[in-house]
N, C-alpha and C positions, 0 to 999 in steps of 0.2 A: 184736461180738459178745459177749455178755450173760459175765460170768469162770465158770469153773469151781472147785471148791472139794472135796477128800476127802471123801465122804460119811460120816464118822464111821469108824469101825474095818471097813463094807465093801470099800474100797477104792476105790470108782467115785467117778470125778471128774463130780459132777454139777453141771448151771449153777448158780448162787447164787440163781436164780430159777428156782422150780421152776413147772410148769406145775398149778393146780389144776383138777382137770377136775371140780368142781360147777359148774362154769360152762356144762358139756353136760348139767345134770339136765334141763330141760325145752327143748330145740332141736330142730329136725328134722335127718337126717342131714345135708341138706346144706349147714345152717348150721355142724354140728360138725367137718366136712371141709372146711371154709374155713377155720375156728379152728384147723383143726390144723397145713395149711399155714402160718399167723400161726407155729405153736409151732415149724417147721421151718426159718422163714427166720430165726429170731429162734436158734436154735441150743439151745433147749431139747430137754436130753436124759433127765429124769426127770419121768414124769407120778404125781399122784397121785389116787387117785379112791377111793369108798369104794360099798360095796352099797347104803347107804341113796344114795344121788346121784341118784336120779329112773332115768334113762336113760342114763344116764352112760357104764357099764362096755360097755354094747350099740351105743351111738355110737362107742366107740374101735375094737371089734372089726374092723370093714372096714381102720382106720389101721394099728393091729399085727400084720393078716395080711402087711404089707409090710413092718414096719418094728420090729419085738419087740424084734430085735438092737442098736436103736441106743439105745433106752430102758434105765432103768430104772423097771421099775413098780412101784407098791406102792398097794395098797386098803387097805381096812379092812371091824372086821365090829364092829358096833353089839352083838350078842347076847352073852351072857352064861354059859349051861352049853355045855358041852363039847360034845352032841349036837347042839345049832343051832348054834354057832360052826361046826363041823366040815361042815356042810352050807351054812352060806352063803359058805366058803373055798372048797370045789371048785362051788358053784354061781358066784361068781367067777370061776374059771378057764373055765367053760364059756361064761356071757355074755361075754368078753370073746376067746375061742378061742385062748387060749394052754394053754402044760402047765407054765409057771411061772412064779410072782409073785416079786418081787426081794425085798418087804417088803409082811407083814402087821403091820395095826397095831389094836390094843385101842380101838375108837371112842370119847369121850368118854366114857375113864371116870374118873369126877369124884368121884360118890355114893358113901360110903361102903361104902351097901351092896349098891351093885352092885360095889362094886370088890373087897369080900370076896367075892361068887360068882367073880366072872371069875376072879381071883388064886388060888381056893381047889381042894380038890380035886374034880373034877367039872367045872372052870370051863373059860371059853373060853381062858385059856392054853395048857390041854392041849392042848386042840385044836390051837393054833398049834406048840405046841412038836412035837408028832405029826406034822402037816406038816412043819416044817422036817426032823426027821428022815426022812422019806418023801422030801425029795428036792424037795416041789413046792411049795416056798418056803421064801428063804437067811437071812431077818432079820424080826426080830418088832418093832415099835415099839409106843408108846402114843400116845396125842393127846386131848385135851379146851379146856375153853371154862370160860368164867368165873374171878372171883377168888382161886376157892380153886386154883384148876389146878396151879399151878405147885409150891404144898406139896405135893399130891398125888401129883405128879409125881415128886419127890423119894421120897416113901414108894414110888411103887413102886419106883424103882430099888435101892431098900433091899430090898424084895420079891426083886424078878427083876433080871437083867442084862439089861435093852433093848438092842436097838442102836441108836434112836432116840427122841425127844418131839416133840410140837407142842403149840403154845399160841401163846394170842396176844401180841402184840409192837410195842407202837408209841408213839410219844412221849404222847398223852393217857394208858395206860394204866402207864406207865414213869413218871407224875407223882401216880401213886397210890403214898403211900408202902409200905404193906403189900404191896401187888403187887411193886415194885418189889426189896425186901429178898427177896421171895420167890424170883425171877426169877432172882437176882443169887447167891442158894443151888444152885438148880436149876443155874442155868449151868455155876457152878465147879465144882459134881461131874460135869457132862458131860462138862465138858475133862478132867477127871481120868480119867474111865473114857470118855474117844472115841467118846463118843455124839453123835449127830448131832443139832442142833438146830434144828428148822423151827419157822417164826412166820406167824403169820397174822393177818389184820383191820388191814395195816398201814394201809390208805387209809379206813377207818371215820371218816365226820364226826362222826355219832351214830345214836342208833338212831332209825328211822321215828318212832316216839311216834304221832301222832294224825296224821300223812300218809299217804297213800295212795302206796305205794312205786311209783316208776319204774324200777326195775333189779329185775334179779332177784337182786341180795344180800339177805339177810334185816337188812342194816342199809343207812342212806345213806350214797354212798360218796362221797369227793371227786371232782368232776367236771369242771375242770380241767389243762388238762396242766401248766401251773406248778405249781401243791398237790399234785399227785400225783410229780410229780418232785418235792419237797422231802421228803414220807413216804417214797417208796422209798429216796430216799439217805440218810435217816437212819435206816433199818432197816437198808440195805445196812453202812453207815457202820460195824455192829459185827460186828467180827472173829468171823467162825465160825459167822454163824449164815444160815441158808435163807430166803427169803424165797417164801412157797408165794400165788398169784397170785389175784387178783380171782373171784365166782363168777356174774361178768356178761360175755359174749361181746363187746358192744360198748364196754366202760370196760377190757378186757384190752387191745386195743392200745395205750392209754395205759402202762398197767404196765410192757412191753414194752419201748415206746419208753424210759422213765425209767432200767429197767436197763440199757440199750446203752449210755446217756450218760452211767452212772454212774463217778465217775474217782477220787473219795475221800468220808470223812465229809464233811456239813454241820454247821456251830456251831448250837448250840441255840437260839441267841437268834433264826435263822433259821426253823427249825422252829416257834419260839413266835408268830413275825407269824401263821403261818398259822394255829396253834391260835385266838389272838383273832380273825382276822379272820374267821373261818368258824365261828369260837363252835362249837369243837369239842366234845366230851363221850365220856366213857365209854361204850362198847356194855355193859358189865357193873358194873351196881353193887351187888349183891347176888349 
């Protein structure tokens, strides 16, 4: 089984591999049901979705009807004003058919002007705090993409005591000196405050560029089990982080398989070999 780790200050023992329900954005209910059976078989007890992930919240609804108590459920709002975010939080409850969400996250909060709006008076954070006070959510987190996200998350934690952060973390990204420096500073702060650290884009090979996408992911993923093993094991080798899975239901089984067989950190030179052989590139360059 995939190992578990306490999810920051929440006290919940979450599987270190979190099911990223972005994979359910554009699939049939039958495909979603089969995917969630896979989630069960691997002992995944933490699901991360978002209001903006297509039909994902709706696809989760039939399964949650029978399994809500078995999982830590997280979703996200990308809206920045109090009124819009509040409406979206309640809409997510309805779409998933639940009365309570464990974690609401302010989605992709990186742009400075959006950041000021969301965290300011009359912003989305106010709606999240109100929902927490009403008892319909328990915790509040922040997510983001791009090269500046680690620094922006650190700034967010200085403004508000978020319970979790989510951002890219991979061998490729950590080979960018400025990003690595910002990530380490954020990680240190999270460790000090017992803030859960979720990571994304672990098996990215490169941007699609001029290629026609062959997967549901918005980046070209690694494909072979060997390569995915190395990438997943490299991330899980970092103590204290969670790995959010890939956004394609057909690649997902390989990620779960890799996580099942994780026994400890791998040397950087093993990941370096994959990096060179697959000509891996950073997903974010500006």
